[in-house]
Steps between C-alpha positions, in 0.01 A plus 500: 500500500739220412662295771880514520684192374614292801804277508590311818829621656648150492437482125669834448808384692508171310479678164782738596720212619439301178578809291827561687611137486445478126708814444785370718498157332573662163829641628839330489606339826747616764683268737639614833710250693754494780858382443799465736608866482163675467188519286487466119239643261452348155243644262423412140537847358673577169470879556808681626312822582179383673606314811293250703761488778634813671673622812287670765752568780828376644401135555155497339393419145172492308377263231164504317293349221194636324431846357817705491346841569325366809793330670734782397291750693525278807877463458551876490270547800696237691827678435356830619364333812837337573697821440271703724504245782877452480560877499254574782609219733785262412593285202454186711134600557422431134386135486336278244223420747398864542517556124290189432235622750488833319463336163228268638292799615530664159414186306206421732359848462525489121342156487196598707444862412616560143316398185783270389747307719874497435596210278828437676681281749809624678779369722684707758819329619759596761835325548619469855840456661421127532298262285243475783439877479409503129140606432289450185147644492259431221209741447205430272259728321254517797761597759555152644849447643686169525829448677678263265792273594767407248338588173196645324374512138266762357315536170452268203497129587600571861335190645698267276827689558445509876443123505831455315681718750346319796653175371847631417576803717702449817674732742861589429492503119782691338409796278566300183287210616216732605499686168504179297216361707297817447559492124398134487163564660441812290576307182243229563209547260142414597309204364807275467671699222879493461689734740601830347852634471548804724836660441655787691361750245143402601552527874514773759706383798590679824612405847495629855852400610535493881879523481499848345522805729170689541365501143451132418309523174685421178393404152667194347559560131730425210781242513449438872137396447598280207763323712261448786235351268748276321479133589832418332716751688631343823596845630138624486431381855847554642524738797720804490516844346525371142126428480381701800215734393637784708854499363586820308679313227208281401262796524703727277228498235214552744317831532522605862183635656493822695492477876154455639587746769434783255260776604139402553311466176795366299485142387808279509521441127743785438489759223537244219181323617303815575236421243416170665254656740312717249146436389594437140613141571317208343188384677486146365583214743873432506 
């Protein structure tokens, strides 16, 4: 009779953690940072169909890096959880903290019980009525939760980008300043290479705007994004409706997302994005 092959539990956990970290590091980075009117999400993502940043509920958004099919399943589950809780109790009972705890339990169970851990990192952010009420939670592949303040970077060369943000980020940045700072840290190449050029066509940008009624999530696209990223346009940081991400005129080319208060089981991507949650999406790190 042959003896079963024995591996110490700590070695199993270490191997799973190394496997997950390597998969996440191959993905393109996502930056989440606070600005004066809310929270901004900037992802290096040339795809216009497969999103890394999405709305979860009225004042809550989700961002992720890693394998698309894995974080997409969590996104859809989060929307169902939020819809059910908001319908059963009250919309104010849906919070980023409760959602982050639910995600942490799922990620922890997968990491310890399944044959392969999820190769993902996610951020759940909630914009409050005041800057002090904003919440940004970062969750890693093993279910660990960190309550971040100000900014967070996931995927790719996240350590280098986070060091750059720590030096340059400050409270009260305008939206234009915050977006340009995020692009600067995303464009930095490792090993001292020349910074890359990241134009609006290579970025996925969204905001949680605290000044908007109820649904605060909006994508920033097209001419508005180009103006905000421009360093030569003096109006790019000017306050007012002309460059405000919630103004209907500047969002005329944006695809509105369906209300997340739809019946339980519906995601908030709307009919035009219905295929986003299907299993036929790519499984390579994004």
